[in-house]
Residue frames relative to the residue before (quaternion, step in Angstrom):
aa qw qx qy qz dx dy dz
Q 1.0000 0.0000 0.0000 0.0000 0.00 0.00 0.00
V 0.4312 -0.7294 0.4634 0.2595 3.59 -0.87 0.76
Q 0.1510 -0.7509 0.6383 0.0776 3.47 -1.24 0.72
L 0.1690 -0.8073 0.5622 0.0607 3.49 -1.01 0.85
V 0.0542 -0.7772 0.6269 -0.0083 3.47 -1.17 0.85
E 0.2967 -0.7814 0.5406 0.0963 3.48 -0.77 1.33
S 0.0743 0.7709 -0.6316 -0.0359 3.56 -1.20 0.40
G 0.6337 0.5845 -0.3832 0.3317 3.56 -1.30 -0.03
G 0.4884 0.6577 -0.4625 0.3391 3.66 1.01 0.07
G 0.1683 0.7949 -0.5716 0.1140 3.59 -1.22 0.17
L 0.5572 -0.5435 0.4924 0.3894 3.47 -1.45 -0.34
V 0.0534 0.7845 -0.6131 0.0761 3.44 -1.10 1.02
Q 0.4835 -0.6489 0.4980 0.3116 3.53 -1.02 0.55
A 0.6477 -0.5176 0.4122 0.3777 3.56 -1.27 0.55
G 0.7608 0.3175 -0.2816 0.4911 3.45 -0.86 1.00
G 0.5928 0.6047 -0.3206 0.4244 3.55 1.35 -0.31
S 0.3679 -0.7239 0.5434 0.2129 3.58 -1.33 -0.01
L 0.0639 -0.7352 0.6737 0.0380 3.39 -1.46 0.54
R 0.1925 -0.7390 0.6321 0.1311 3.48 -1.34 0.46
L 0.2296 -0.7759 0.5821 0.0806 3.47 -0.74 1.14
S 0.1099 -0.7967 0.5890 0.0794 3.53 -1.07 0.61
C 0.0476 -0.7882 0.6108 0.0583 3.58 -1.01 0.63
A 0.1582 -0.8074 0.5681 0.0211 3.48 -0.54 1.33
A 0.1666 -0.7967 0.5803 0.0261 3.52 -0.83 1.18
S 0.2873 -0.7093 0.6167 0.1845 3.41 -1.27 0.76
G 0.6152 0.5567 -0.3907 0.3987 3.54 -1.12 0.42
R 0.5361 -0.6642 0.4518 0.2593 3.57 -1.09 0.86
T 0.7241 0.4868 -0.2535 0.4176 3.57 1.06 -0.60
F 0.2860 0.7984 -0.4987 0.1790 3.64 1.15 0.22
S 0.6963 0.4957 -0.2968 0.4258 3.46 0.98 -0.86
S 0.5783 0.6010 -0.3685 0.4105 3.50 1.34 -0.01
Y 0.7361 0.4923 -0.2137 0.4125 3.55 1.18 -0.72
T 0.4609 -0.5858 0.5882 0.3137 3.45 -1.25 0.57
M 0.1932 -0.7777 0.5960 0.0514 3.64 -0.99 1.02
G 0.0372 -0.7980 0.6009 0.0270 3.42 -1.30 0.56
W 0.2163 -0.7172 0.6191 0.2356 3.47 -1.38 0.14
F 0.0774 -0.7641 0.6398 0.0290 3.56 -1.15 0.70
R 0.1093 -0.7850 0.6030 0.0910 3.50 -1.27 0.30
Q 0.1342 -0.7549 0.6401 0.0489 3.52 -1.26 0.60
A 0.2163 -0.7527 0.6180 0.0691 3.45 -1.01 1.19
P 0.6271 -0.5679 0.3475 0.4043 3.47 -1.06 0.41
G 0.8195 0.1610 -0.1916 0.5155 3.50 -0.89 1.15
K 0.6730 0.4549 -0.3075 0.4956 3.52 1.23 0.22
E 0.5370 -0.6139 0.4566 0.3554 3.63 -1.17 0.46
R 0.5911 -0.5485 0.4434 0.3913 3.52 -1.22 0.40
E 0.1116 -0.8090 0.5767 0.0221 3.47 -1.01 0.95
F 0.5510 -0.6032 0.4803 0.3193 3.53 -1.18 0.57
V 0.1806 -0.7802 0.5911 0.0966 3.65 -0.96 0.80
A 0.7821 -0.2009 0.2013 0.5544 3.52 0.72 -1.10
G 0.0273 -0.7759 0.6282 0.0503 3.67 -1.17 0.53
I 0.1567 -0.7602 0.6287 0.0470 3.45 -1.44 0.64
S 0.4949 -0.6873 0.4645 0.2585 3.48 -1.03 0.85
W 0.7365 -0.4559 0.2409 0.4377 3.54 -1.15 0.41
S 0.7110 0.4625 -0.1969 0.4917 3.59 1.18 -0.96
G 0.4336 -0.6665 0.4750 0.3770 3.42 1.18 -0.50
G 0.4688 0.7272 -0.3883 0.3171 3.60 1.25 0.03
S 0.7839 0.2046 -0.0884 0.5795 3.42 1.24 -0.56
T 0.0224 -0.8153 0.5785 -0.0121 3.55 -0.96 0.86
R 0.1302 -0.7816 0.6084 0.0447 3.60 -1.12 0.51
Y 0.1315 -0.7858 0.6038 0.0233 3.63 -1.05 1.01
A 0.4694 -0.5558 0.6017 0.3297 3.41 -1.48 0.24
D 0.6309 -0.5945 0.3696 0.3346 3.45 -1.13 0.89
S 0.6071 0.6022 -0.3072 0.4176 3.52 1.23 -0.84
V 0.8143 0.2794 -0.1406 0.4889 3.62 1.06 -0.54
K 0.3985 0.7512 -0.4383 0.2912 3.39 1.40 0.01
G 0.7779 0.2844 -0.2090 0.5200 3.71 -0.73 0.96
R 0.7090 0.3572 -0.2664 0.5467 3.70 1.28 -0.24
F 0.7896 0.2887 -0.1769 0.5117 3.59 0.86 -0.86
T 0.1063 -0.7688 0.6252 0.0827 3.56 -1.16 0.57
I 0.2032 -0.7425 0.6244 0.1324 3.63 -0.94 0.98
S 0.0370 0.7590 -0.6470 0.0632 3.52 -1.17 0.63
R 0.1279 -0.7696 0.6206 0.0790 3.57 -1.39 0.25
D 0.1899 -0.7158 0.6617 0.1171 3.42 -1.28 0.57
N 0.3033 -0.7738 0.5295 0.1701 3.69 -0.25 1.24
A 0.6336 0.5743 -0.3362 0.3947 3.52 0.99 -0.95
K 0.7465 0.3816 -0.1641 0.5198 3.49 1.15 -0.94
N 0.3396 -0.7721 0.4644 0.2699 3.57 1.33 -0.14
T 0.5237 0.6294 -0.3892 0.4221 3.45 1.02 0.90
E 0.1807 -0.7501 0.6254 0.1167 3.55 -1.14 0.57
Y 0.1888 -0.7895 0.5810 0.0597 3.54 -1.08 0.75
L 0.0534 -0.7354 0.6692 0.0926 3.48 -1.51 0.44
Q 0.1628 -0.7649 0.6210 0.0530 3.49 -0.38 1.26
M 0.0964 -0.7953 0.5983 -0.0148 3.57 -0.78 1.23
N 0.0168 -0.8069 0.5903 -0.0130 3.53 -0.69 1.07
S 0.8108 0.2598 -0.1347 0.5070 3.61 -1.14 0.14
L 0.0989 0.8329 -0.5361 0.0952 3.50 1.09 0.94
K 0.1455 -0.7467 0.6421 0.0950 3.48 -1.32 0.74
P 0.6820 -0.4832 0.3660 0.4092 3.57 -1.29 0.49
E 0.6641 0.5005 -0.3230 0.4518 3.68 0.98 -0.71
D 0.5741 0.5702 -0.3899 0.4397 3.65 1.23 0.05
T 0.4058 0.7327 -0.4410 0.3225 3.53 1.36 -0.12
A 0.3736 0.7204 -0.5192 0.2681 3.65 -0.55 0.83
V 0.4710 -0.5384 0.5653 0.4107 3.64 -1.36 -0.18
Y 0.1999 -0.7782 0.5886 0.0898 3.52 -0.80 1.05
Y 0.1098 -0.8094 0.5766 0.0186 3.52 -0.98 0.97
C 0.2240 -0.7403 0.6004 0.2033 3.58 -0.99 0.62
A 0.0989 -0.8216 0.5602 -0.0374 3.50 -1.07 0.73
A 0.2537 -0.7878 0.5484 0.1197 3.53 -1.10 0.75
S 0.2404 -0.7346 0.6186 0.1414 3.58 -0.95 0.74
T 0.0929 -0.8416 0.5307 0.0375 3.57 -0.10 1.28
S 0.7295 0.4286 -0.2396 0.4761 3.64 1.23 -0.29
Y 0.7342 0.3566 -0.2067 0.5394 3.62 1.11 -0.34
S 0.3711 -0.7501 0.5153 0.1848 3.55 -0.98 0.83
G 0.6244 0.5353 -0.3486 0.4496 3.68 1.17 -0.50
I 0.5067 -0.5918 0.5471 0.3060 3.47 -1.45 -0.05
Y 0.0091 -0.8396 0.5409 -0.0494 3.51 -0.01 1.25
V 0.3699 -0.7225 0.5311 0.2430 3.56 -1.15 0.66
G 0.5717 0.5574 -0.4036 0.4467 3.66 1.10 -0.07
S 0.4906 -0.6933 0.4662 0.2475 3.32 -1.00 1.11
E 0.5937 0.5908 -0.3783 0.3941 3.67 1.14 -0.49
R 0.6101 0.5475 -0.3507 0.4527 3.61 1.21 -0.29
Y 0.6589 0.4292 -0.2959 0.5422 3.69 1.33 -0.10
D 0.2024 -0.8315 0.5164 0.0302 3.44 -0.76 1.15
T 0.7565 0.2522 -0.2019 0.5686 3.67 1.18 -0.10
W 0.0979 -0.8337 0.5426 -0.0311 3.52 -0.84 1.10
G 0.4304 -0.6578 0.5422 0.2967 3.53 -1.18 0.46
Q 0.6811 -0.4982 0.3857 0.3729 3.46 -1.35 0.03
G 0.4944 -0.6631 0.4144 0.3797 3.61 1.12 -0.54
T 0.0714 -0.7621 0.6427 0.0317 3.50 -1.25 0.50
Q 0.4301 -0.7591 0.4559 0.1760 3.44 -0.90 1.20
V 0.0312 -0.7839 0.6194 0.0295 3.50 -0.94 0.90
T 0.0443 -0.8126 0.5795 -0.0428 3.54 -0.70 1.13
V 0.1164 -0.7978 0.5915 -0.0096 3.49 -0.70 1.19
S 0.1740 -0.8065 0.5605 0.0717 3.55 -0.54 1.23
S 0.4978 -0.6654 0.5014 0.2409 3.46 -1.25 0.81
């Protein structure tokens, strides 16, 4: 079973950049669709971006399209989220997730069955 550990969160000023990483254990990482979600205080967890097992397909929430880039390195068992032009409304706990049972890139969190512990991203105005 895959385990996920996020890193790279922190405090940044509006307009700045951060890169989140998600390190996965297990030999089958390259078989899974991966995603990033976020949850702000008082709000529901929301889809940010997803990437197919090969990295050939990606999907983004409208709110981050053009600013965030999801990628993966299957040789390193790692997923990334490059976040540019950050806004205060991007402040949230960011979670990486693996979908081990579905091959598509889904926005619903119920399609993802393995989650990391989360990393805090805070964007100051």
